[in-house]
All heavy atoms as a GROMACS GRO file, in nm:
protein
  535
    1MET      N    1   0.350  -1.044  -0.153
    1MET     CA    2   0.223  -1.019  -0.090
    1MET      C    3   0.135  -0.942  -0.188
    1MET      O    4   0.175  -0.840  -0.242
    1MET     CB    5   0.247  -0.936   0.038
    1MET     CG    6   0.122  -0.909   0.114
    1MET     SD    7   0.148  -0.819   0.269
    1MET     CE    8   0.269  -0.917   0.351
    2LYS      N    9   0.017  -0.994  -0.210
    2LYS     CA   10  -0.077  -0.927  -0.299
    2LYS      C   11  -0.145  -0.813  -0.223
    2LYS      O   12  -0.160  -0.818  -0.101
    2LYS     CB   13  -0.183  -1.026  -0.347
    2LYS     CG   14  -0.126  -1.138  -0.430
    2LYS     CD   15  -0.235  -1.236  -0.467
    2LYS     CE   16  -0.174  -1.354  -0.540
    2LYS     NZ   17  -0.273  -1.455  -0.572
    3ASN      N   18  -0.187  -0.710  -0.299
    3ASN     CA   19  -0.255  -0.598  -0.233
    3ASN      C   20  -0.347  -0.527  -0.332
    3ASN      O   21  -0.340  -0.549  -0.452
    3ASN     CB   22  -0.153  -0.501  -0.174
    3ASN     CG   23  -0.072  -0.428  -0.279
    3ASN    OD1   24  -0.123  -0.338  -0.344
    3ASN    ND2   25   0.053  -0.468  -0.297
    4ILE      N   26  -0.434  -0.444  -0.275
    4ILE     CA   27  -0.530  -0.367  -0.357
    4ILE      C   28  -0.502  -0.217  -0.349
    4ILE      O   29  -0.589  -0.136  -0.376
    4ILE     CB   30  -0.675  -0.398  -0.316
    4ILE    CG1   31  -0.700  -0.361  -0.168
    4ILE    CG2   32  -0.710  -0.544  -0.342
    4ILE    CD1   33  -0.847  -0.360  -0.130
    5ILE      N   34  -0.380  -0.183  -0.317
    5ILE     CA   35  -0.344  -0.042  -0.299
    5ILE      C   36  -0.366   0.039  -0.427
    5ILE      O   37  -0.423   0.148  -0.423
    5ILE     CB   38  -0.198  -0.027  -0.249
    5ILE    CG1   39  -0.179  -0.101  -0.116
    5ILE    CG2   40  -0.158   0.119  -0.239
    5ILE    CD1   41  -0.270  -0.056  -0.005
    6ARG      N   42  -0.322  -0.014  -0.540
    6ARG     CA   43  -0.337   0.060  -0.666
    6ARG      C   44  -0.484   0.093  -0.695
    6ARG      O   45  -0.516   0.207  -0.730
    6ARG     CB   46  -0.278  -0.019  -0.783
    6ARG     CG   47  -0.288   0.056  -0.915
    6ARG     CD   48  -0.217  -0.018  -1.024
    6ARG     NE   49  -0.084  -0.050  -0.972
    6ARG     CZ   50   0.023  -0.072  -1.043
    6ARG    NH1   51   0.017  -0.070  -1.173
    6ARG    NH2   52   0.138  -0.100  -0.987
    7SER      N   53  -0.571  -0.004  -0.679
    7SER     CA   54  -0.712   0.022  -0.710
    7SER      C   55  -0.773   0.123  -0.612
    7SER      O   56  -0.849   0.211  -0.653
    7SER     CB   57  -0.793  -0.107  -0.713
    7SER     OG   58  -0.795  -0.170  -0.588
    8LEU      N   59  -0.739   0.113  -0.485
    8LEU     CA   60  -0.789   0.211  -0.388
    8LEU      C   61  -0.735   0.351  -0.416
    8LEU      O   62  -0.808   0.450  -0.406
    8LEU     CB   63  -0.752   0.169  -0.245
    8LEU     CG   64  -0.821   0.043  -0.193
    8LEU    CD1   65  -0.762   0.004  -0.058
    8LEU    CD2   66  -0.970   0.064  -0.182
    9ARG      N   67  -0.608   0.357  -0.453
    9ARG     CA   68  -0.546   0.487  -0.484
    9ARG      C   69  -0.613   0.551  -0.604
    9ARG      O   70  -0.648   0.670  -0.601
    9ARG     CB   71  -0.395   0.468  -0.510
    9ARG     CG   72  -0.324   0.595  -0.552
    9ARG     CD   73  -0.177   0.572  -0.577
    9ARG     NE   74  -0.148   0.476  -0.681
    9ARG     CZ   75  -0.158   0.500  -0.813
    9ARG    NH1   76  -0.198   0.617  -0.857
    9ARG    NH2   77  -0.127   0.406  -0.900
   10THR      N   78  -0.633   0.473  -0.710
   10THR     CA   79  -0.693   0.530  -0.832
   10THR      C   80  -0.840   0.565  -0.811
   10THR      O   81  -0.888   0.663  -0.867
   10THR     CB   82  -0.675   0.436  -0.953
   10THR    OG1   83  -0.731   0.309  -0.924
   10THR    CG2   84  -0.528   0.420  -0.988
   11GLU      N   85  -0.911   0.487  -0.728
   11GLU     CA   86  -1.051   0.521  -0.696
   11GLU      C   87  -1.060   0.660  -0.633
   11GLU      O   88  -1.158   0.731  -0.654
   11GLU     CB   89  -1.110   0.420  -0.598
   11GLU     CG   90  -1.152   0.290  -0.660
   11GLU     CD   91  -1.199   0.190  -0.554
   11GLU    OE1   92  -1.219   0.229  -0.436
   11GLU    OE2   93  -1.214   0.072  -0.590
   12ARG      N   94  -0.960   0.695  -0.556
   12ARG     CA   95  -0.958   0.826  -0.490
   12ARG      C   96  -0.894   0.935  -0.575
   12ARG      O   97  -0.883   1.049  -0.531
   12ARG     CB   98  -0.884   0.816  -0.357
   12ARG     CG   99  -0.961   0.733  -0.256
   12ARG     CD  100  -0.897   0.738  -0.123
   12ARG     NE  101  -0.974   0.659  -0.029
   12ARG     CZ  102  -0.979   0.681   0.100
   12ARG    NH1  103  -0.911   0.781   0.150
   12ARG    NH2  104  -1.050   0.606   0.178
   13GLY      N  105  -0.848   0.898  -0.694
   13GLY     CA  106  -0.789   0.996  -0.784
   13GLY      C  107  -0.653   1.047  -0.739
   13GLY      O  108  -0.617   1.160  -0.770
   14LEU      N  109  -0.580   0.964  -0.666
   14LEU     CA  110  -0.449   1.004  -0.615
   14LEU      C  111  -0.337   0.952  -0.704
   14LEU      O  112  -0.344   0.839  -0.753
   14LEU     CB  113  -0.428   0.948  -0.474
   14LEU     CG  114  -0.518   1.000  -0.364
   14LEU    CD1  115  -0.502   0.916  -0.239
   14LEU    CD2  116  -0.487   1.145  -0.335
   15SER      N  117  -0.234   1.031  -0.719
   15SER     CA  118  -0.113   0.983  -0.784
   15SER      C  119  -0.031   0.906  -0.681
   15SER      O  120  -0.056   0.915  -0.560
   15SER     CB  121  -0.031   1.101  -0.836
   15SER     OG  122   0.018   1.179  -0.727
   16GLN      N  123   0.067   0.832  -0.729
   16GLN     CA  124   0.157   0.764  -0.636
   16GLN      C  125   0.230   0.866  -0.550
   16GLN      O  126   0.250   0.844  -0.430
   16GLN     CB  127   0.258   0.677  -0.712
   16GLN     CG  128   0.195   0.556  -0.777
   16GLN     CD  129   0.295   0.474  -0.857
   16GLN    OE1  130   0.400   0.523  -0.896
   16GLN    NE2  131   0.259   0.348  -0.881
   17GLU      N  132   0.268   0.976  -0.608
   17GLU     CA  133   0.336   1.083  -0.534
   17GLU      C  134   0.248   1.137  -0.422
   17GLU      O  135   0.293   1.154  -0.308
   17GLU     CB  136   0.375   1.196  -0.629
   17GLU     CG  137   0.453   1.308  -0.565
   17GLU     CD  138   0.597   1.272  -0.535
   17GLU    OE1  139   0.656   1.191  -0.610
   17GLU    OE2  140   0.651   1.324  -0.436
   18ALA      N  141   0.120   1.164  -0.452
   18ALA     CA  142   0.029   1.219  -0.352
   18ALA      C  143   0.005   1.120  -0.238
   18ALA      O  144   0.004   1.160  -0.121
   18ALA     CB  145  -0.104   1.257  -0.417
   19LEU      N  146  -0.012   0.993  -0.272
   19LEU     CA  147  -0.031   0.893  -0.166
   19LEU      C  148   0.095   0.880  -0.081
   19LEU      O  149   0.088   0.875   0.042
   19LEU     CB  150  -0.068   0.757  -0.227
   19LEU     CG  151  -0.090   0.644  -0.126
   19LEU    CD1  152  -0.197   0.679  -0.023
   19LEU    CD2  153  -0.125   0.514  -0.198
   20GLY      N  154   0.209   0.878  -0.146
   20GLY     CA  155   0.335   0.872  -0.072
   20GLY      C  156   0.351   0.988   0.024
   20GLY      O  157   0.393   0.970   0.139
   21THR      N  158   0.316   1.107  -0.021
   21THR     CA  159   0.323   1.225   0.065
   21THR      C  160   0.232   1.210   0.187
   21THR      O  161   0.272   1.240   0.299
   21THR     CB  162   0.286   1.352  -0.015
   21THR    OG1  163   0.382   1.368  -0.121
   21THR    CG2  164   0.286   1.476   0.073
   22GLN      N  165   0.111   1.162   0.164
   22GLN     CA  166   0.016   1.142   0.274
   22GLN      C  167   0.068   1.040   0.376
   22GLN      O  168   0.041   1.053   0.495
   22GLN     CB  169  -0.119   1.094   0.219
   22GLN     CG  170  -0.195   1.199   0.143
   22GLN     CD  171  -0.244   1.310   0.233
   22GLN    OE1  172  -0.294   1.287   0.342
   22GLN    NE2  173  -0.228   1.433   0.188
   23LEU      N  174   0.141   0.939   0.328
   23LEU     CA  175   0.186   0.832   0.416
   23LEU      C  176   0.331   0.848   0.463
   23LEU      O  177   0.381   0.768   0.541
   23LEU     CB  178   0.171   0.696   0.346
   23LEU     CG  179   0.027   0.659   0.308
   23LEU    CD1  180   0.024   0.527   0.233
   23LEU    CD2  181  -0.062   0.653   0.431
   24GLY      N  182   0.400   0.950   0.412
   24GLY     CA  183   0.536   0.975   0.454
   24GLY      C  184   0.640   0.886   0.390
   24GLY      O  185   0.744   0.858   0.450
   25VAL      N  186   0.611   0.840   0.268
   25VAL     CA  187   0.707   0.758   0.193
   25VAL      C  188   0.721   0.814   0.051
   25VAL      O  189   0.645   0.900   0.010
   25VAL     CB  190   0.664   0.609   0.187
   25VAL    CG1  191   0.659   0.548   0.326
   25VAL    CG2  192   0.530   0.592   0.116
   26SER      N  193   0.817   0.762  -0.023
   26SER     CA  194   0.840   0.811  -0.159
   26SER      C  195   0.742   0.750  -0.260
   26SER      O  196   0.680   0.647  -0.234
   26SER     CB  197   0.983   0.778  -0.202
   26SER     OG  198   0.996   0.637  -0.219
   27ARG      N  199   0.734   0.814  -0.374
   27ARG     CA  200   0.656   0.760  -0.486
   27ARG      C  201   0.709   0.623  -0.524
   27ARG      O  202   0.634   0.532  -0.556
   27ARG     CB  203   0.662   0.855  -0.606
   27ARG     CG  204   0.586   0.800  -0.728
   27ARG     CD  205   0.630   0.865  -0.858
   27ARG     NE  206   0.768   0.843  -0.889
   27ARG     CZ  207   0.819   0.731  -0.940
   27ARG    NH1  208   0.743   0.627  -0.964
   27ARG    NH2  209   0.948   0.721  -0.966
   28GLN      N  210   0.841   0.607  -0.520
   28GLN     CA  211   0.903   0.479  -0.557
   28GLN      C  212   0.860   0.367  -0.462
   28GLN      O  213   0.841   0.253  -0.505
   28GLN     CB  214   1.056   0.492  -0.558
   28GLN     CG  215   1.108   0.579  -0.670
   28GLN     CD  216   1.115   0.728  -0.633
   28GLN    OE1  217   1.058   0.772  -0.533
   28GLN    NE2  218   1.184   0.805  -0.715
   29THR      N  219   0.843   0.400  -0.335
   29THR     CA  220   0.796   0.300  -0.239
   29THR      C  221   0.655   0.257  -0.271
   29THR      O  222   0.624   0.138  -0.271
   29THR     CB  223   0.805   0.355  -0.094
   29THR    OG1  224   0.942   0.384  -0.064
   29THR    CG2  225   0.749   0.256   0.007
   30ILE      N  226   0.569   0.354  -0.302
   30ILE     CA  227   0.430   0.321  -0.340
   30ILE      C  228   0.430   0.234  -0.465
   30ILE      O  229   0.360   0.132  -0.471
   30ILE     CB  230   0.346   0.450  -0.362
   30ILE    CG1  231   0.340   0.535  -0.234
   30ILE    CG2  232   0.207   0.415  -0.413
   30ILE    CD1  233   0.273   0.469  -0.116
   31ASN      N  234   0.511   0.270  -0.563
   31ASN     CA  235   0.519   0.193  -0.686
   31ASN      C  236   0.563   0.050  -0.658
   31ASN      O  237   0.504  -0.046  -0.710
   31ASN     CB  238   0.615   0.261  -0.784
   31ASN     CG  239   0.625   0.187  -0.914
   31ASN    OD1  240   0.708   0.097  -0.928
   31ASN    ND2  241   0.542   0.222  -1.010
   32ALA      N  242   0.665   0.032  -0.575
   32ALA     CA  243   0.717  -0.102  -0.544
   32ALA      C  244   0.614  -0.186  -0.468
   32ALA      O  245   0.600  -0.305  -0.493
   32ALA     CB  246   0.846  -0.090  -0.464
   33ILE      N  247   0.540  -0.123  -0.378
   33ILE     CA  248   0.436  -0.197  -0.304
   33ILE      C  249   0.325  -0.238  -0.398
   33ILE      O  250   0.280  -0.353  -0.396
   33ILE     CB  251   0.384  -0.112  -0.186
   33ILE    CG1  252   0.493  -0.099  -0.080
   33ILE    CG2  253   0.257  -0.173  -0.127
   33ILE    CD1  254   0.462   0.003   0.029
   34GLU      N  255   0.278  -0.146  -0.482
   34GLU     CA  256   0.172  -0.178  -0.576
   34GLU      C  257   0.211  -0.291  -0.671
   34GLU      O  258   0.128  -0.374  -0.707
   34GLU     CB  259   0.133  -0.054  -0.657
   34GLU     CG  260   0.058   0.049  -0.578
   34GLU     CD  261   0.016   0.170  -0.659
   34GLU    OE1  262   0.057   0.184  -0.777
   34GLU    OE2  263  -0.058   0.253  -0.605
   35ALA      N  264   0.338  -0.293  -0.711
   35ALA     CA  265   0.387  -0.394  -0.805
   35ALA      C  266   0.421  -0.526  -0.736
   35ALA      O  267   0.454  -0.624  -0.803
   35ALA     CB  268   0.509  -0.341  -0.879
   36GLY      N  269   0.414  -0.529  -0.603
   36GLY     CA  270   0.444  -0.650  -0.530
   36GLY      C  271   0.593  -0.679  -0.515
   36GLY      O  272   0.632  -0.790  -0.479
   37ARG      N  273   0.676  -0.579  -0.542
   37ARG     CA  274   0.821  -0.596  -0.528
   37ARG      C  275   0.871  -0.567  -0.387
   37ARG      O  276   0.984  -0.597  -0.354
   37ARG     CB  277   0.895  -0.504  -0.626
   37ARG     CG  278   0.877  -0.541  -0.771
   37ARG     CD  279   0.969  -0.460  -0.862
   37ARG     NE  280   0.965  -0.318  -0.836
   37ARG     CZ  281   0.883  -0.230  -0.894
   37ARG    NH1  282   0.795  -0.272  -0.983
   37ARG    NH2  283   0.888  -0.102  -0.865
   38TYR      N  284   0.785  -0.508  -0.305
   38TYR     CA  285   0.824  -0.468  -0.171
   38TYR      C  286   0.704  -0.486  -0.079
   38TYR      O  287   0.593  -0.443  -0.113
   38TYR     CB  288   0.870  -0.322  -0.173
   38TYR     CG  289   0.896  -0.262  -0.038
   38TYR    CD1  290   1.011  -0.296   0.034
   38TYR    CD2  291   0.809  -0.170   0.018
   38TYR    CE1  292   1.035  -0.240   0.159
   38TYR    CE2  293   0.833  -0.112   0.142
   38TYR     CZ  294   0.947  -0.149   0.211
   38TYR     OH  295   0.971  -0.093   0.334
   39ASP      N  296   0.725  -0.552   0.035
   39ASP     CA  297   0.620  -0.564   0.136
   39ASP      C  298   0.639  -0.454   0.238
   39ASP      O  299   0.750  -0.433   0.288
   39ASP     CB  300   0.628  -0.700   0.205
   39ASP     CG  301   0.596  -0.815   0.112
   39ASP    OD1  302   0.529  -0.792   0.010
   39ASP    OD2  303   0.640  -0.928   0.142
   40PRO      N  304   0.532  -0.383   0.272
   40PRO     CA  305   0.547  -0.272   0.366
   40PRO      C  306   0.579  -0.322   0.506
   40PRO      O  307   0.541  -0.434   0.544
   40PRO     CB  308   0.410  -0.204   0.363
   40PRO     CG  309   0.316  -0.314   0.326
   40PRO     CD  310   0.393  -0.401   0.230
   41SER      N  311   0.645  -0.238   0.583
   41SER     CA  312   0.665  -0.268   0.725
   41SER      C  313   0.528  -0.268   0.792
   41SER      O  314   0.430  -0.213   0.739
   41SER     CB  315   0.754  -0.161   0.788
   41SER     OG  316   0.688  -0.035   0.784
   42LEU      N  317   0.521  -0.324   0.911
   42LEU     CA  318   0.395  -0.326   0.983
   42LEU      C  319   0.345  -0.184   1.013
   42LEU      O  320   0.226  -0.155   0.991
   42LEU     CB  321   0.408  -0.409   1.111
   42LEU     CG  322   0.279  -0.436   1.187
   42LEU    CD1  323   0.173  -0.499   1.097
   42LEU    CD2  324   0.308  -0.524   1.307
   43PRO      N  325   0.432  -0.092   1.059
   43PRO     CA  326   0.382   0.044   1.081
   43PRO      C  327   0.328   0.109   0.952
   43PRO      O  328   0.226   0.178   0.956
   43PRO     CB  329   0.505   0.120   1.132
   43PRO     CG  330   0.590   0.014   1.196
   43PRO     CD  331   0.569  -0.107   1.108
   44LEU      N  332   0.392   0.084   0.839
   44LEU     CA  333   0.342   0.141   0.713
   44LEU      C  334   0.211   0.075   0.673
   44LEU      O  335   0.120   0.141   0.625
   44LEU     CB  336   0.447   0.126   0.602
   44LEU     CG  337   0.407   0.181   0.465
   44LEU    CD1  338   0.362   0.326   0.473
   44LEU    CD2  339   0.523   0.164   0.367
   45ALA      N  340   0.198  -0.054   0.694
   45ALA     CA  341   0.072  -0.123   0.664
   45ALA      C  342  -0.042  -0.063   0.747
   45ALA      O  343  -0.153  -0.043   0.695
   45ALA     CB  344   0.085  -0.273   0.690
   46PHE      N  345  -0.015  -0.031   0.874
   46PHE     CA  346  -0.116   0.035   0.956
   46PHE      C  347  -0.150   0.174   0.903
   46PHE      O  348  -0.267   0.215   0.906
   46PHE     CB  349  -0.071   0.045   1.102
   46PHE     CG  350  -0.102  -0.077   1.184
   46PHE    CD1  351  -0.001  -0.164   1.219
   46PHE    CD2  352  -0.232  -0.104   1.224
   46PHE    CE1  353  -0.029  -0.278   1.294
   46PHE    CE2  354  -0.261  -0.217   1.299
   46PHE     CZ  355  -0.159  -0.305   1.334
   47ARG      N  356  -0.052   0.248   0.853
   47ARG     CA  357  -0.080   0.380   0.794
   47ARG      C  358  -0.170   0.367   0.671
   47ARG      O  359  -0.262   0.447   0.652
   47ARG     CB  360   0.050   0.454   0.762
   47ARG     CG  361   0.124   0.496   0.887
   47ARG     CD  362   0.227   0.605   0.867
   47ARG     NE  363   0.325   0.583   0.764
   47ARG     CZ  364   0.448   0.535   0.784
   47ARG    NH1  365   0.487   0.501   0.904
   47ARG    NH2  366   0.532   0.521   0.684
   48PHE      N  367  -0.142   0.266   0.587
   48PHE     CA  368  -0.230   0.240   0.472
   48PHE      C  369  -0.372   0.212   0.520
   48PHE      O  370  -0.469   0.267   0.467
   48PHE     CB  371  -0.181   0.120   0.391
   48PHE     CG  372  -0.077   0.150   0.288
   48PHE    CD1  373   0.055   0.108   0.305
   48PHE    CD2  374  -0.108   0.216   0.170
   48PHE    CE1  375   0.151   0.132   0.210
   48PHE    CE2  376  -0.013   0.241   0.073
   48PHE     CZ  377   0.117   0.200   0.093
   49ALA      N  378  -0.384   0.126   0.620
   49ALA     CA  379  -0.516   0.087   0.670
   49ALA      C  380  -0.593   0.207   0.724
   49ALA      O  381  -0.712   0.224   0.694
   49ALA     CB  382  -0.501  -0.021   0.777
   50ARG      N  383  -0.525   0.289   0.803
   50ARG     CA  384  -0.592   0.409   0.856
   50ARG      C  385  -0.632   0.505   0.745
   50ARG      O  386  -0.742   0.560   0.745
   50ARG     CB  387  -0.502   0.479   0.957
   50ARG     CG  388  -0.508   0.418   1.096
   50ARG     CD  389  -0.444   0.508   1.200
   50ARG     NE  390  -0.302   0.530   1.177
   50ARG     CZ  391  -0.206   0.451   1.222
   50ARG    NH1  392  -0.235   0.346   1.293
   50ARG    NH2  393  -0.080   0.479   1.196
   51PHE      N  394  -0.541   0.525   0.649
   51PHE     CA  395  -0.568   0.619   0.541
   51PHE      C  396  -0.690   0.576   0.460
   51PHE      O  397  -0.777   0.658   0.428
   51PHE     CB  398  -0.446   0.631   0.449
   51PHE     CG  399  -0.466   0.730   0.338
   51PHE    CD1  400  -0.448   0.865   0.360
   51PHE    CD2  401  -0.503   0.687   0.211
   51PHE    CE1  402  -0.468   0.957   0.258
   51PHE    CE2  403  -0.522   0.778   0.108
   51PHE     CZ  404  -0.505   0.914   0.133
   52PHE      N  405  -0.697   0.447   0.427
   52PHE     CA  406  -0.808   0.398   0.344
   52PHE      C  407  -0.930   0.355   0.426
   52PHE      O  408  -1.033   0.320   0.369
   52PHE     CB  409  -0.761   0.283   0.255
   52PHE     CG  410  -0.669   0.328   0.144
   52PHE    CD1  411  -0.538   0.287   0.139
   52PHE    CD2  412  -0.715   0.412   0.044
   52PHE    CE1  413  -0.453   0.327   0.036
   52PHE    CE2  414  -0.632   0.455  -0.059
   52PHE     CZ  415  -0.501   0.412  -0.062
   53GLY      N  416  -0.918   0.355   0.560
   53GLY     CA  417  -1.032   0.320   0.644
   53GLY      C  418  -1.072   0.175   0.633
   53GLY      O  419  -1.192   0.142   0.638
   54LYS      N  420  -0.973   0.088   0.618
   54LYS     CA  421  -0.999  -0.056   0.603
   54LYS      C  422  -0.903  -0.135   0.690
   54LYS      O  423  -0.793  -0.089   0.718
   54LYS     CB  424  -0.981  -0.099   0.457
   54LYS     CG  425  -1.079  -0.035   0.360
   54LYS     CD  426  -1.061  -0.093   0.222
   54LYS     CE  427  -1.160  -0.034   0.125
   54LYS     NZ  428  -1.297  -0.078   0.148
   55PRO      N  429  -0.942  -0.255   0.730
   55PRO     CA  430  -0.847  -0.340   0.804
   55PRO      C  431  -0.730  -0.382   0.715
   55PRO      O  432  -0.744  -0.394   0.593
   55PRO     CB  433  -0.929  -0.464   0.842
   55PRO     CG  434  -1.071  -0.430   0.814
   55PRO     CD  435  -1.073  -0.317   0.716
   56ILE      N  436  -0.616  -0.403   0.777
   56ILE     CA  437  -0.497  -0.445   0.702
   56ILE      C  438  -0.527  -0.568   0.618
   56ILE      O  439  -0.483  -0.578   0.504
   56ILE     CB  440  -0.379  -0.472   0.798
   56ILE    CG1  441  -0.330  -0.340   0.858
   56ILE    CG2  442  -0.265  -0.544   0.727
   56ILE    CD1  443  -0.223  -0.357   0.965
   57GLU      N  444  -0.605  -0.661   0.674
   57GLU     CA  445  -0.635  -0.785   0.602
   57GLU      C  446  -0.712  -0.762   0.472
   57GLU      O  447  -0.706  -0.844   0.381
   57GLU     CB  448  -0.716  -0.881   0.691
   57GLU     CG  449  -0.643  -0.927   0.814
   57GLU     CD  450  -0.659  -0.831   0.933
   57GLU    OE1  451  -0.721  -0.722   0.918
   57GLU    OE2  452  -0.607  -0.865   1.039
   58ASP      N  453  -0.784  -0.650   0.463
   58ASP     CA  454  -0.855  -0.618   0.339
   58ASP      C  455  -0.761  -0.560   0.234
   58ASP      O  456  -0.790  -0.565   0.115
   58ASP     CB  457  -0.967  -0.517   0.366
   58ASP     CG  458  -1.087  -0.578   0.437
   58ASP    OD1  459  -1.086  -0.701   0.462
   58ASP    OD2  460  -1.180  -0.503   0.470
   59LEU      N  461  -0.649  -0.503   0.278
   59LEU     CA  462  -0.555  -0.439   0.187
   59LEU      C  463  -0.447  -0.533   0.136
   59LEU      O  464  -0.407  -0.524   0.020
   59LEU     CB  465  -0.488  -0.319   0.255
   59LEU     CG  466  -0.579  -0.210   0.310
   59LEU    CD1  467  -0.496  -0.103   0.377
   59LEU    CD2  468  -0.665  -0.152   0.200
   60PHE      N  469  -0.400  -0.620   0.224
   60PHE     CA  470  -0.286  -0.707   0.192
   60PHE      C  471  -0.323  -0.853   0.212
   60PHE      O  472  -0.385  -0.888   0.311
   60PHE     CB  473  -0.166  -0.672   0.280
   60PHE     CG  474  -0.121  -0.530   0.265
   60PHE    CD1  475  -0.162  -0.433   0.354
   60PHE    CD2  476  -0.038  -0.492   0.160
   60PHE    CE1  477  -0.122  -0.300   0.340
   60PHE    CE2  478   0.003  -0.361   0.146
   60PHE     CZ  479  -0.040  -0.265   0.235
   61GLU      N  480  -0.281  -0.936   0.118
   61GLU     CA  481  -0.308  -1.079   0.126
   61GLU      C  482  -0.177  -1.155   0.112
   61GLU      O  483  -0.106  -1.141   0.013
   61GLU     CB  484  -0.403  -1.121   0.013
   61GLU     CG  485  -0.435  -1.268   0.014
   61GLU     CD  486  -0.523  -1.307  -0.103
   61GLU    OE1  487  -0.598  -1.222  -0.154
   61GLU    OE2  488  -0.512  -1.422  -0.147
   62TYR      N  489  -0.147  -1.234   0.213
   62TYR     CA  490  -0.026  -1.316   0.210
   62TYR      C  491  -0.039  -1.420   0.101
   62TYR      O  492  -0.139  -1.491   0.093
   62TYR     CB  493  -0.006  -1.382   0.347
   62TYR     CG  494   0.116  -1.468   0.355
   62TYR    CD1  495   0.243  -1.415   0.340
   62TYR    CD2  496   0.104  -1.605   0.376
   62TYR    CE1  497   0.355  -1.494   0.348
   62TYR    CE2  498   0.216  -1.685   0.384
   62TYR     CZ  499   0.341  -1.630   0.370
   62TYR     OH  500   0.452  -1.709   0.377
   63ASP      N  501   0.062  -1.429   0.014
   63ASP     CA  502   0.055  -1.522  -0.099
   63ASP      C  503   0.126  -1.654  -0.072
   63ASP      O  504   0.137  -1.738  -0.162
   63ASP     CB  505   0.106  -1.457  -0.227
   63ASP     CG  506   0.252  -1.415  -0.219
   63ASP    OD1  507   0.321  -1.452  -0.123
   63ASP    OD2  508   0.296  -1.343  -0.310
   64GLY      N  509   0.177  -1.674   0.049
   64GLY     CA  510   0.238  -1.800   0.084
   64GLY      C  511   0.386  -1.812   0.051
   64GLY      O  512   0.448  -1.911   0.085
   65GLU      N  513   0.442  -1.713  -0.015
   65GLU     CA  514   0.584  -1.718  -0.049
   65GLU      C  515   0.666  -1.661   0.065
   65GLU      O  516   0.628  -1.563   0.127
   65GLU     CB  517   0.612  -1.637  -0.176
   65GLU     CG  518   0.550  -1.698  -0.299
   65GLU     CD  519   0.584  -1.619  -0.425
   65GLU    OE1  520   0.681  -1.541  -0.423
   65GLU    OE2  521   0.512  -1.636  -0.523
   66GLU      N  522   0.778  -1.724   0.092
   66GLU     CA  523   0.870  -1.674   0.194
   66GLU      C  524   0.956  -1.563   0.136
   66GLU      O  525   0.999  -1.571   0.022
   66GLU     CB  526   0.960  -1.786   0.246
   66GLU     CG  527   0.885  -1.890   0.326
   66GLU     CD  528   0.825  -1.835   0.454
   66GLU    OE1  529   0.892  -1.756   0.523
   66GLU    OE2  530   0.711  -1.870   0.485
   67ALA      N  531   0.980  -1.462   0.216
   67ALA     CA  532   1.063  -1.349   0.170
   67ALA      C  533   1.208  -1.380   0.191
   67ALA      O  534   1.248  -1.458   0.269
   67ALA     CB  535   1.025  -1.223   0.247
   0.00000   0.00000   0.00000
């Protein structure tokens, strides 16, 4: 799943650690999501959306690949 988390995070001047702390996950989880190695759970996707003030659809784009 493609996403724009890295660009939104850097626009706000946040480290992966700081974003993870805000969302209740580890820096490694943020890194894996940004790199496309891990798709967030639905509750975590909603936390991203609330944090950045954007709809989930603006943050994550399904790339058509089956997990």
